[in-house]
Structures are given as C-alpha cells and as structure tokens.
C-alpha positions in Angstrom: 0.1 -0.1 0.1 3.0 2.5 0.8 5.1 1.4 -2.2 1.8 1.6 -4.5 0.5 5.1 -3.4 1.1 8.2 -5.5 1.1 10.3 -2.3 0.4 10.0 1.4 -2.0 11.6 4.0 -0.7 11.4 7.4 -2.7 11.8 10.5 -1.5 11.8 13.7 -2.8 12.5 17.3 -1.5 11.3 20.7 -0.4 7.9 20.2 2.6 8.8 17.6 4.1 11.2 20.8 2.9 8.7 23.4 5.3 5.8 20.9 8.3 8.4 21.3 8.2 8.6 25.3 6.0 11.9 25.3 2.7 11.2 27.1 0.7 14.5 27.9 -1.4 12.4 30.0 0.8 10.6 32.4 2.1 11.3 35.6 5.5 9.7 34.6 8.9 10.3 35.4 9.2 13.2 32.9 6.4 14.8 34.3 7.9 15.2 37.3 11.2 16.4 36.2 9.5 19.2 34.7 6.1 19.9 36.8 6.8 18.4 40.4 6.0 21.6 41.6 2.9 22.2 40.3 2.1 18.5 41.2 3.0 19.4 45.0 1.0 22.6 45.4 -1.7 22.4 42.7 -2.1 18.1 42.7 -1.8 18.5 39.1 -1.1 14.9 37.4 -0.5 15.4 34.1 0.8 18.3 31.3 -2.6 18.4 29.7 -4.5 18.7 33.1 -2.1 21.7 33.8 -2.7 23.4 30.2 -6.4 23.5 31.2 -5.9 24.2 35.0 -7.4 27.3 36.6 -4.0 28.7 38.3 -3.2 31.8 39.1 -1.9 34.0 36.2 2.2 34.0 37.0 1.7 30.3 37.7 -0.1 29.3 34.8 2.1 31.3 32.6 5.1 29.6 34.2 3.6 26.1 34.0 3.2 27.0 29.8 6.7 28.1 30.1 8.2 24.7 31.3 5.8 23.2 28.4 7.6 24.8 25.8 10.8 23.6 27.3 9.8 20.3 28.0 8.3 19.4 24.5 10.0 21.9 22.3 13.4 23.4 23.9 14.6 20.2 25.2 13.2 17.8 22.5 15.6 15.5 20.4 14.9 14.1 17.1 13.7 10.4 18.0 13.9 7.6 15.9 10.0 7.0 15.8 10.3 10.2 13.4 13.4 9.1 11.4 11.8 5.7 10.5 8.5 7.7 9.4 11.0 10.1 7.3 12.1 6.9 5.4 8.9 5.7 4.8 7.7 9.2 3.5 10.8 10.5 1.9 10.3 9.2 -2.1 6.5 10.2 -1.9 4.4 13.5 -2.1 2.8 13.6 1.3 0.7 16.1 3.8 0.3 15.8 7.7 -2.7 16.3 9.7 -2.4 16.4 13.4 -3.9 17.2 16.4 -0.1 17.3 18.2 0.8 20.8 19.4 4.1 19.9 20.2 6.0 20.6 16.9 7.7 17.5 16.9 7.2 16.9 13.1 8.8 19.9 12.0 11.5 19.6 15.0 12.5 16.4 13.0 12.8 18.2 9.6 9.4 18.0 8.4 8.2 21.2 6.8 5.7 23.3 7.8 4.3 23.6 4.4 3.5 20.2 4.4 1.7 20.1 8.1 -1.8 21.5 9.0 -1.9 21.3 12.9 -5.5 21.8 13.6 -5.5 22.6 17.3 -2.5 25.1 16.9 1.0 24.4 19.1 2.6 25.2 22.2 4.8 27.4 20.0 2.4 30.3 19.4 0.4 29.2 16.2 -3.5 29.5 17.4 -6.2 28.0 15.9 -8.1 30.6 13.5 -5.1 32.7 13.2 -3.9 33.6 9.1 -0.9 31.2 9.7 -2.9 28.1 10.8 -5.6 29.3 8.0 -2.6 28.9 5.4 -2.1 25.4 6.6 -5.6 24.4 6.4 -6.0 25.9 2.5 -2.7 23.7 1.7 -4.5 20.5 3.1 -7.4 21.4 1.1 -5.3 21.9 -2.2 -3.0 18.9 -1.4 -6.7 16.8 -0.9 -8.2 18.4 -4.2 -5.0 17.6 -6.5 -4.7 14.1 -5.4 -8.5 13.0 -5.0 -8.4 11.0 -8.4 -4.8 9.5 -7.5 -4.1 6.7 -5.3 -3.6 7.9 -1.9 -2.7 6.0 1.3 -4.3 7.5 4.5 -1.5 6.9 7.1 -3.2 7.0 10.6 -0.8 7.2 13.5 -1.9 7.0 17.0 -5.2 8.1 16.8 -8.1 6.8 19.4 -10.9 4.6 18.1 -13.8 7.0 19.2 -11.9 10.2 17.5 -14.3 12.5 15.9 -11.8 15.4 15.0 -9.8 13.5 12.6 -10.2 9.8 12.3 -13.9 9.7 11.4 -13.9 12.8 8.5 -10.7 10.9 7.1 -12.5 7.8 7.2 -15.2 9.7 5.2 -12.5 11.2 2.7 -11.4 7.1 2.0 -15.1 6.0 1.6 -15.5 9.0 -0.8 -12.6 8.3 -3.0 -12.3 4.7 -4.1 -8.7 4.7 -5.4 -7.7 5.4 -2.0 -6.1 3.2 1.0 -6.2 3.7 4.7 -3.7 2.1 7.1 -3.9 2.6 10.7 -0.9 2.0 13.4 -2.1 1.9 17.0 -2.5 -0.3 19.9 -4.9 -2.9 19.9 -7.7 -1.5 21.8 -7.6 1.5 19.6 -7.8 -0.1 16.6 -11.1 1.0 14.6 -12.0 0.8 11.0 -15.4 2.0 9.8 -17.1 -1.0 8.2 -17.5 1.1 4.7 -13.8 1.2 4.2 -12.6 -2.2 5.5 -12.1 -3.5 1.9 -9.7 -0.7 1.3 -8.0 -0.8 5.0 -5.4 -2.6 7.0 -4.9 -2.2 10.5 -1.2 -3.2 12.0 -1.7 -2.9 16.0 1.0 -2.5 18.2 3.7 -0.1 19.5 4.1 2.4 16.4 8.2 2.6 16.7 8.4 -1.1 16.1 5.8 -1.3 13.6 7.7 1.5 12.0 10.9 -0.3 11.9 9.1 -3.8 11.0 8.0 -1.9 7.5 11.3 -0.6 6.9 13.0 -4.1 7.3 10.5 -5.7 4.6 11.4 -3.0 2.0 
C-alpha cells in the first residue's frame, strides 16, 4: 500500500507522541522532572491537566513556559520520526495532526506540509492567518490528489476520535482509489465497515511497526 501509493496523507494524534516517549496524559518521570512543583502545590498529575487548570496567572504562565521547554526547547529528534521520514521520503505527502508539540517540524518535516488543527505550544493559534494557511494547503493537497492513489496513513489516533479519524475515514470512503492504513495499540484500532475493503490495521507499538515496515522494504 505504501509503495504503490501516489501520495501519502498522514494523520497523527497522541499515540504517535506516546510511542516516542512523550505522554501528555501521564504522571511519569518526565512529568515529575518538569512539573513536580505544580504537582505538589496544585495536585496536577499530567501536562494536559495543567494546560487547562485554573491556575493563578503567573503560575499558569510558568507552567506553559515549562511545557514549551519540555516539548520543544529540550526535545531531541527521535528514531520514531526518523523511521517515518524514511517511509515518506520518496512520496508527496501531507500531515494532519492534533499534536501541538511541533515534533514533526523538529524532525525536519516542512511547515508547508503540515496542518496542526489545534495549533501548537509554540504560538500557533487556531483561526490565525498562519493556521488558515495550513488548512488551505491541506485542501489543495486533497484536491490535486482526489483522483490519484492516496494512502491515508493514520498514526496513534483513538478509536472514537471525531476530529480527525472519522472525517478522514469518510474521505477514504468517498475516494475509491484511496487506501487506509492505521497503526495503533490493539485496543484503539477501529476501521469503519464502509472502508474495510480499502483498509489494513497494524496493531502494536508504532515505533516497532515502523521498524518492521522498513525491514520488509
């Protein structure tokens, strides 16, 4: 499916970040290293909880500064994204993601090929001009490839996701030449019955699956 596609439309959510060791829902070692003060003082137990917590303004600003430091300033490119780059490199591609950590860009993927649909922690706000430009480039990609053989490569999106997963499955259903490949943990795998004949699911850790795909090629 990868080799025979004319282009690849990547969709990604938290499962991809988790596969590289960044879990915004977890009270793990990384969370304690960066946010332990907020855990002790406010009882915050995850990055995402702190982002939406009603903290006093100075403390919320400091929390968000730490978020930026943890996810962006201190981030080092990972093997997970190196593998994805090898998979996508020969292809025309576009990335649609709800991840706000800029890890695609920090691993060398171009802003011109990314729509961060919830903005990011580096100042990209939803409905800003830059965000609208990202959205417009996605629309252009979909339009120019609507009659081509596109692979919709889904990475770590929860089975009940309505923001990305459901609309993109509908797009696949509307385009008979498109295919759908989903990578996720077994409990989060879901394929709409209407596209089962166009689809393959690869359950398991995304990083491990990437390595296996590259070994096969």
